Every structure is written in C-alpha cells, then in structure tokens.
C-alpha positions in Angstrom: 86.9 -72.5 237.1 85.4 -73.0 234.0 83.4 -76.1 233.4 85.1 -76.9 230.0 87.9 -74.8 228.0 88.4 -75.6 224.7 91.8 -74.8 223.3 93.4 -73.9 219.7 90.5 -74.1 218.0 89.3 -72.7 215.0 85.8 -71.2 215.4 83.2 -71.1 212.5 80.5 -69.6 214.6 77.6 -69.9 212.4 76.9 -66.5 211.0 78.6 -66.7 207.9 81.8 -64.8 208.9 85.4 -66.0 208.3 86.7 -68.5 210.9 88.8 -67.3 213.3 91.5 -68.8 216.3 90.2 -68.4 219.8 89.7 -70.4 222.7 86.2 -71.0 224.3 85.3 -71.3 227.7 82.0 -72.8 229.2 80.4 -72.5 232.5 76.8 -73.8 233.7 76.0 -74.9 230.1 76.8 -71.3 228.7 79.5 -70.1 226.7 81.2 -67.3 228.9 84.5 -66.8 227.2 86.0 -66.4 223.8 89.4 -65.1 223.4 92.4 -66.0 221.6 94.8 -65.8 224.8 92.2 -67.6 227.1 93.8 -69.5 229.7 91.6 -70.2 232.7 91.4 -73.0 234.8 88.9 -75.7 234.0 87.5 -78.9 234.9 87.7 -80.2 231.5 90.5 -79.1 228.7 89.9 -80.1 225.2 92.7 -79.4 222.8 91.1 -78.8 219.3 94.1 -77.9 217.4 93.4 -78.3 213.6 90.0 -78.6 214.2 86.9 -76.5 213.8 84.6 -75.6 216.6 81.2 -74.9 215.5 77.7 -74.6 217.0 75.8 -78.3 217.5 74.2 -79.5 214.2 70.3 -79.1 214.4 68.4 -81.8 212.7 65.2 -80.0 211.8 63.9 -83.1 210.1 63.9 -85.9 212.3 61.8 -89.2 213.2 63.6 -90.1 216.4 60.3 -89.3 218.4 60.4 -92.7 220.2 64.4 -93.9 219.9 65.1 -92.6 223.4 62.6 -95.2 225.0 64.2 -98.1 223.7 65.8 -100.5 226.3 69.9 -100.4 225.6 69.1 -98.1 222.6 71.2 -95.4 222.3 70.7 -92.7 220.2 73.9 -93.0 218.7 73.6 -92.4 215.0 72.5 -88.9 215.3 74.8 -87.8 218.4 78.0 -89.2 216.2 76.8 -87.0 213.1 77.6 -83.7 215.3 73.9 -83.5 215.9 72.8 -81.6 219.4 69.3 -81.0 218.6 66.7 -82.9 216.8 62.8 -81.8 215.6 60.6 -84.8 215.7 57.2 -85.5 214.7 57.5 -84.8 211.0 55.6 -85.7 208.0 52.1 -85.4 209.7 53.1 -88.3 212.3 53.9 -87.5 215.8 53.6 -89.7 218.6 51.3 -87.5 220.8 48.7 -86.4 221.1 46.6 -89.8 221.3 43.4 -90.9 222.6 41.7 -93.9 222.8 40.3 -93.6 219.1 43.7 -92.9 217.6 46.5 -94.9 219.6 46.1 -98.2 217.9 46.4 -96.9 214.3 49.3 -94.3 215.2 51.1 -97.0 216.9 50.7 -99.2 213.8 52.0 -96.3 211.5 54.9 -95.7 213.9 55.9 -99.5 214.1 55.8 -99.4 210.1 57.7 -96.4 209.9 60.6 -97.7 212.5 60.6 -101.3 211.4 60.3 -102.0 215.2 57.8 -102.9 217.9 56.8 -100.3 219.9 55.2 -102.3 222.9 52.8 -99.9 224.1 55.1 -96.8 224.3 52.7 -94.5 222.2 50.4 -95.2 224.9 52.5 -93.3 227.8 52.6 -90.1 225.8 49.0 -88.3 225.5 50.5 -84.8 225.3 53.8 -82.9 224.9 53.9 -82.5 229.0 53.8 -86.5 229.3 56.7 -86.6 226.5 58.6 -84.1 228.1 58.7 -86.2 231.5 59.3 -89.3 229.9 62.3 -87.9 228.0 63.5 -86.9 231.5 63.2 -90.6 232.8 64.8 -92.1 229.7 67.2 -89.1 228.7 67.8 -88.6 225.1 71.3 -88.5 223.7 70.7 -85.1 221.9 67.9 -82.5 222.5 64.6 -82.8 221.2 61.9 -80.4 219.8 58.6 -81.5 218.8 56.0 -80.8 216.2 52.5 -81.8 216.3 51.8 -84.3 213.3 48.7 -83.4 211.5 47.6 -87.1 210.9 48.1 -87.5 214.6 45.4 -84.5 215.4 43.1 -85.8 212.8 43.3 -89.1 214.2 42.2 -88.1 217.5 39.4 -86.3 216.6 38.3 -88.0 213.2 39.8 -91.3 213.0 40.9 -92.2 209.9 38.0 -91.1 207.8 38.8 -90.2 204.3 36.5 -87.0 204.0 36.5 -83.1 205.2 36.2 -82.5 208.8 32.7 -80.9 210.2 32.9 -77.2 211.5 33.0 -78.8 215.2 35.7 -81.3 214.3 38.0 -78.7 212.6 37.5 -76.6 215.8 38.2 -79.5 217.8 41.8 -79.9 215.9 42.5 -76.2 216.4 41.9 -76.3 220.1 43.7 -79.4 220.5 46.8 -77.9 218.5 46.5 -74.6 220.5 47.0 -76.5 223.8 50.2 -78.5 222.5 51.6 -75.1 220.9 50.7 -73.4 224.4 52.9 -76.2 226.3 55.9 -76.0 223.7 55.5 -77.6 220.4 57.5 -75.9 217.7 55.0 -76.0 215.3 52.7 -78.8 213.1 53.7 -81.1 210.4 51.5 -82.2 207.2 52.4 -85.5 205.4 50.3 -85.0 202.6 51.1 -88.8 201.1 50.4 -90.2 204.5 46.6 -91.1 205.7 45.2 -89.4 207.4 46.9 -86.2 206.8 46.6 -86.9 203.2 42.7 -86.4 203.7 43.0 -82.8 204.8 41.8 -79.9 202.1 43.1 -76.3 201.8 40.6 -74.7 204.2 41.8 -77.4 206.7 45.2 -76.4 206.4 44.9 -72.6 206.5 42.6 -72.8 209.8 45.1 -74.6 211.6 47.8 -72.7 210.1 46.7 -69.4 211.7 46.7 -71.0 215.0 50.6 -71.7 214.2 51.0 -68.3 213.6 49.2 -67.0 216.7 52.0 -68.8 218.4 54.6 -67.9 215.8 55.2 -71.5 215.3 56.1 -73.3 211.9 54.2 -75.4 209.5 56.5 -78.2 207.7 54.8 -80.4 204.7 55.9 -83.2 203.4 54.2 -82.0 200.0 51.2 -83.9 198.2 53.3 -84.6 195.2 57.2 -84.7 194.9 57.2 -86.0 191.6 54.1 -85.6 188.7 52.5 -83.0 190.4 55.3 -81.3 192.2 54.6 -77.8 190.9 50.9 -77.8 192.0 51.9 -79.3 195.0 54.3 -76.1 195.9 51.6 -73.9 194.7 49.1 -75.8 197.4 51.3 -74.7 200.2 52.0 -71.3 199.0 48.6 -70.9 199.3 48.1 -71.7 202.9 51.5 -69.5 203.8 49.8 -66.6 201.7 46.5 -66.7 203.8 47.7 -67.3 207.2 51.2 -65.7 207.0 52.7 -68.7 208.8 56.4 -69.7 208.2 56.0 -72.7 205.5 59.2 -75.0 206.0 59.0 -77.3 202.7 60.5 -81.2 203.9 63.3 -82.7 202.2 62.8 -81.0 198.7 63.6 -83.0 195.8 62.3 -84.0 192.4 61.3 -87.7 192.5 61.3 -89.6 188.8 63.3 -89.3 185.6 60.7 -87.0 183.7 61.0 -84.4 186.8 65.0 -84.6 187.0 66.5 -81.2 185.6 63.8 -79.1 186.8 65.2 -77.9 190.2 66.1 -74.5 188.8 62.4 -74.0 187.7 61.0 -75.2 191.2 63.6 -72.9 193.3 62.5 -70.1 191.0 59.0 -70.9 192.3 59.8 -70.6 196.0 62.3 -67.7 195.3 59.5 -65.8 193.8 57.4 -66.5 196.8 60.2 -65.1 199.1 60.6 -62.2 197.0 56.7 -61.5 198.0 57.4 -61.4 201.8 56.3 -65.0 202.3 58.4 -67.0 205.0 59.3 -70.1 203.1 62.1 -72.0 203.8 63.3 -75.8 202.9 65.3 -78.7 203.9 66.9 -81.4 202.1 69.0 -84.5 202.7 72.0 -85.2 200.6 71.0 -88.8 199.0 69.8 -89.5 195.6 67.5 -92.5 196.9 64.3 -91.7 199.0 62.9 -94.0 202.0 59.2 -94.4 203.0 56.7 -97.1 203.8 56.0 -99.5 201.1 52.5 -98.4 201.4 53.2 -95.1 199.9 52.8 -96.9 196.5 49.0 -97.7 197.5 46.6 -94.6 196.9 44.9 -92.7 199.7 41.5 -94.2 199.0 42.8 -97.9 199.9 44.6 -96.5 203.0 41.2 -95.2 204.4 40.4 -96.6 208.0 44.1 -97.2 208.7 46.7 -100.2 208.1 44.1 -103.0 209.1 41.5 -101.7 206.8 44.0 -101.1 204.1 45.3 -104.7 204.4 41.8 -106.0 204.1 41.5 -104.3 200.6 45.0 -105.4 199.4 44.1 -109.2 200.4 41.5 -108.7 197.2 42.7 -106.4 195.4 41.0 -105.0 192.4 42.3 -103.9 189.1 42.0 -100.1 190.0 43.8 -100.9 192.7 46.8 -102.8 190.8 46.9 -100.1 188.4 47.4 -97.2 190.6 50.0 -99.2 192.4 51.9 -100.1 189.4 51.9 -96.3 188.4 53.0 -94.9 191.4 55.7 -97.8 191.5 57.0 -96.2 188.0 57.1 -92.7 189.2 59.5 -93.8 191.5 61.7 -95.8 189.1 60.1 -99.0 188.4 60.4 -102.2 191.0 64.2 -102.5 190.1 64.9 -99.2 191.7 62.7 -100.3 195.1 64.9 -101.8 197.7 63.1 -103.7 200.6 64.8 -102.7 204.0 62.6 -104.8 206.0 59.9 -107.5 206.1 59.5 -107.3 209.6 60.7 -111.1 209.4 57.9 -112.2 207.7 60.0 -112.6 204.5 63.7 -112.3 205.8 64.9 -113.4 202.5 63.9 -110.2 200.8 65.7 -107.9 203.1 67.8 -106.1 201.4 66.6 -107.4 198.1 65.0 -105.3 195.3 60.9 -105.4 194.8 61.7 -106.9 191.2 63.6 -109.8 192.6 61.2 -110.3 195.3 58.3 -110.4 193.0 60.1 -113.0 190.8 60.7 -115.2 193.9 57.1 -114.9 194.5 56.1 -115.5 190.9 54.1 -112.4 191.1 53.8 -109.3 189.1 55.5 -106.4 191.1 52.4 -104.7 191.9 50.8 -107.8 193.2 54.2 -108.5 195.4 53.6 -105.1 197.1 50.1 -106.3 198.3 51.4 -109.8 199.3 54.3 -108.2 201.3 52.1 -105.3 202.7 49.3 -107.7 204.1 52.2 -109.9 205.4 54.0 -107.2 207.4 50.6 -105.7 208.6 51.1 -102.7 206.2 54.9 -101.4 207.0 57.6 -102.3 205.0 60.4 -99.5 204.8 61.9 -99.2 201.6 64.9 -97.1 199.7 63.9 -95.6 196.6 66.5 -94.9 193.9 64.8 -92.6 192.1 66.6 -88.8 192.4 69.0 -87.0 190.3 72.3 -85.9 191.7 72.8 -82.7 189.8 69.0 -81.6 191.5 70.4 -82.7 194.9 73.5 -80.2 194.4 71.3 -77.6 192.8 68.9 -77.5 195.7 71.7 -77.8 197.7 73.3 -74.4 196.7 70.6 -72.4 198.2 71.2 -70.7 201.5 67.6 -70.8 202.5 67.7 -74.7 202.4 69.1 -76.3 205.5 69.7 -79.8 206.2 67.5 -82.5 207.6 68.1 -86.3 207.9 64.5 -87.4 207.7 65.9 -90.4 209.9 66.1 -91.9 212.9 68.2 -92.3 215.9 69.9 -95.9 215.8 72.5 -97.8 217.4 75.4 -99.1 216.2 74.8 -102.3 217.5 73.6 -104.6 215.1 72.3 -107.0 217.4 69.9 -104.4 218.4 68.8 -103.6 214.8 66.7 -106.4 212.7 67.1 -104.3 209.4 69.7 -102.1 207.2 68.3 -98.6 207.7 68.7 -95.8 204.8 72.3 -94.4 205.1 70.6 -90.7 205.9 70.0 -92.2 209.6 73.9 -92.3 209.9 75.5 -90.2 207.8 73.8 -86.7 206.7 75.6 -84.2 208.2 79.2 -85.4 207.4 77.8 -86.5 203.7 76.7 -82.8 203.4 79.9 -81.3 204.8 81.8 -83.9 202.7 79.9 -83.1 199.1 80.1 -79.2 199.9 84.0 -79.8 200.3 84.6 -82.3 197.2 82.6 -80.5 195.0 83.3 -76.9 196.2 79.7 -75.7 196.3 80.2 -73.2 199.3 82.8 -72.0 201.7 82.5 -74.2 205.1 81.5 -70.9 206.8 78.4 -71.1 204.6 77.7 -74.9 204.9 78.0 -74.4 208.8 75.3 -71.6 208.5 73.1 -74.0 206.9 73.3 -76.6 209.7 73.2 -74.3 212.8 72.2 -70.6 212.5 69.5 -71.2 209.8 67.5 -73.8 211.4 67.8 -71.9 214.7 66.6 -69.1 213.1 63.7 -70.7 211.4 63.0 -72.6 214.8 63.2 -69.2 216.9 65.8 -70.5 218.8 67.7 -67.2 219.7 70.1 -68.8 222.1 71.4 -71.6 220.2 73.0 -71.7 216.8 75.9 -69.7 216.5 79.0 -69.4 218.8 78.9 -66.1 220.9 78.9 -65.2 224.6 75.7 -65.9 226.4 74.8 -68.7 223.9 73.8 -72.1 225.3 76.9 -74.4 225.1 76.0 -76.6 222.1 79.2 -77.3 220.2 80.8 -79.6 217.6 84.2 -80.0 217.1 85.4 -81.8 214.1 88.4 -82.3 211.4 86.8 -80.4 208.2 89.5 -82.2 206.1 88.2 -85.6 207.2 84.4 -85.4 208.1 82.8 -87.9 206.0 80.0 -90.4 205.7 81.2 -93.8 205.8 77.6 -95.5 205.8 75.9 -97.3 202.7 72.7 -98.9 201.7 74.1 -102.4 202.2 76.1 -101.4 205.2 74.4 -98.5 206.9 75.5 -99.2 210.7 78.9 -97.3 210.2 80.4 -94.2 212.2 81.0 -91.2 210.2 84.5 -90.0 209.9 85.8 -86.8 211.5 83.4 -85.9 214.1 85.5 -85.6 217.5 83.6 -84.1 220.3 80.0 -82.9 220.7 78.7 -80.7 223.6 75.4 -80.6 224.6 74.3 -77.6 227.2 77.6 -77.4 228.6 78.4 -81.5 229.2 80.2 -83.5 227.1 78.2 -85.9 225.1 81.0 -87.1 222.9 84.3 -87.4 223.6 87.4 -88.4 221.1 84.8 -90.0 218.7 83.0 -91.9 221.3 80.0 -91.6 223.2 80.6 -91.0 227.2 78.2 -93.3 228.3 75.4 -90.8 229.5 72.7 -89.0 227.9 72.2 -85.4 228.5 69.5 -84.5 225.8 65.9 -83.0 227.1 62.9 -81.8 225.6 63.4 -77.9 224.5 60.0 -76.2 224.7 59.2 -73.5 222.2 57.3 -71.7 224.9 60.7 -71.0 226.4 61.8 -69.0 223.3 
C-alpha cells in the first residue's frame, strides 16, 4: 500500500522537459511510482485534476534561521508559497556558531533584522549540531539547510573590529568554518554591506573560499555594492571564484538607484563571460522592485565598528561627515521619500508604515538626522523597504536560466496578533509572484520557470535526491493551479495568503492540504554531508 497517491495531475518534473499526465505514488518519503494508469491502494489520495504537480520549491536565499523557535509561531508564510526547503544564514549573518565574545552582538543584529525579540534563543545554538537538535525539538514547517555567516565567524574570532585579521585569526576562522562544513553546512555567506562581514578583504575571502571548495560547498554573497559600484563589486567576487574555484552564488541580483537602471544587460554580460571561462557563477533574485534591509544600511561601515551599541554612541552625536555619508547613501536608494519604515520596535509607532521624509518632517529634522535619532531609539535596528529598483531590469534578470529565485525573507505566521510589523511582501508571496509574472508577461514556459525554482537551486546546493520528480527522489512536492497562482500580499498588507497553492508534501508527509496547513510541522535540518 502506498502512503500517498496523487491522481490526475499534470507533472512538470523540473528538468525543463514537457509536462505530462501521470499519477504519482509515494512510500516512506520517496517517490516510488509514476505511471498514467497507476491505481494502487493508498492511505491518502489526492485528486490533482487540472493541477500542476512539481517538485517542492526551494528558497535558496532565506532568513528564517530562528523562525521555528518562536512560541505559537508557525512558519506559514513560506509553506503557503509552496516552499519545501529554505536555505538560511544568508547575507553574512547566521545564528551560529557563537561564543561569549560574539553572542550579544549577533543577537542584536538578528533582532534588528527580524524586528522581534529573540529572548536568548541564539545562546542555545553554538554549532550546527546544536541547531539541528533544536529544530528536532521545535519542528520547522519546511526543511532547512544552513549557511555559515562570514560576519558570524568573524564575530567569534575578532568581535566587531574594523581591521584585517592576523594570520592566527584567519586560521581560526578557517578552522571554525571547516568544522561547521564537516558537520553539514551547505556553505558560507558574505554580507559585504553589513559589519563585521563588510570589514573583510579579498585575501580573507579567498582563504575561506578554498575551505569551501574542499567541501564542495558554495559561497553566497550580498555584494559590497548593488548601486554605484556594482560592477567593481562583481569583479571583486569573480576574483574570489577565479582564485579558489568555489561555486559563487550572487545573492538577490539587482541594480539599485536610477543612475544604474537599464544596465542589467551589461551586468549579465559580465557574469556570462565569467561562466564562459569555466567559473561556476549563479545568482538569485526576488520579483519585487523594492528592497528591504535595516535602516543602518545607510550608515557607513566605519561608524558601525564595534557593533550596534558602539554605532548608536556615534549616532547620538553625529559628525558632519557621518551625516553627509548617510545622506549620500539615502539618495542612492531613491531618497527619503522612497524609504518606507517597517517597524520602530514600538519606539515611534506613529512612524511604522510611514516614509522617512514624513517621519523627518514630523520630527522637524533633516532626513539624515532623523535616521540617527530613529536608529538610536531602536538600538540600531529598524527594518525598512526601499523603492529603488526598475521593473525592466528585474524582468531582464528574471529571464536568465542560471538565475534562480530567493525570497530574502523570513517565515512568518499569518496571525497579525503575533506580528508587530508589516514585513516586505516577499516573505509571503515571492514564489507565487514569480510564477504569476512569468505567466502574465509570457517570459518563459512554465517548464522553464519551474526548473528555476526546483532543479536549479537543488543542483547549486548539490542536492542529488531533490529538485526533480523521478522514481527514487525524495517526495518534496507542490501541487498548484498554474492559471490562478498569484501573490496577494502588499507593502501595506503583507500578511495575506497567496492564491493557487493547494498541497505541499515534505519528505512524503502532507504539510499543506487544500490550501491550509495540516496542523503539524515536518521540517528538519538537511545536512550537506549527507549528499
């Protein structure tokens, strides 16, 4: 007897091949049968008539590191998108490894990004082994794979010092990274606009990338610039890939600010040239024209040295130079009128959901001075949305088959009583929106679109038993209505379920049925060493 029989569905298997009609049988978490006339008794039967059956969507760029650990905090916003696996620890910040030197500051950074109090959660997870055990006690709604944040590594060894590492410190970082890779991390992430990762240099990155290459693990990067100096930023990372032969994954590829709009083809040409020379370079993107990050991203790196507390001391009495640099970065991101404040952590609740120019006017301050006041009030952490991207660039990047999809978001519940903020809609609608855009804009076939969110990220991560539909593969499956799938979230009302996702199966267990969570969480930590 089968555990699950999926009948009457149209299979898009992730390989790019044409869709076909067939039934799918699942036993013990594995796809065991695929046949048009399959009719074997099963414990559960799903009628997928007029539905697409695909492999589960893989969110290669996620920040849901700590989402499973909040009490009554279901990871619904990712599961309801059809996601079966999230890769966390991106942008140079992971919740592990930590030690007494780094734990307080890493907690502050994560709290600022999440706009939620962590209440000591980071203290419980000093290594990937601890994290996996913790997930076992607090199951996640999706499977989770981990990257080690370079900033977190640096914090463990050097704190938040803005300087190159000594030979001994660099070796300590390499040894720590090697240990976490040996125990199952999928790679390392760089966050080169976020201290302390941004304090690293080319030599440091190459040494650590060679450790990654030894484990056939990936290097992901939030580049040093995505605006004025974006081409230099790409060159920097291509040098790392060329020197180490590591697989480079450029995170959320985009062009920030009007002066860069229209340069997507030029940017892609640079990456394609590197690929033509044999470098392993892939990318991801999210299908929105607004970015989202901490307001502190507008503060120069030198002013963030020492961590959030030290930064706030400088912001409390800002120099003319500091205010000038904040203003310049603000203008790069479209100006104060294009910066939407997501949450002030209840310090200035009247400004939540308000643009920075209006908040500054209410405070009777220039916008750059308002940044210093707001950040000081919120201990250095205020999430914002920045409306600074061009849709045509987004579509140009989306067409490329070596670029997959990553939400750059967190897993949230839909219960507004549990969320004190209105997050970027990418946490709720990235994957449905991607499929909606490719359908409405006729950018590519459904087969090609599905490959970009299943087989491509699986290949990048080295997941040999996931990402496509075939006998013997793990039963991570998403069943959806291709004509109806759509993002319903918005910048003013993000906590809305997408349309069209009907079933999500994770390791052979039904996690979402008829568009609703079944009530149990089946996710676990996937370890790279298993592959």
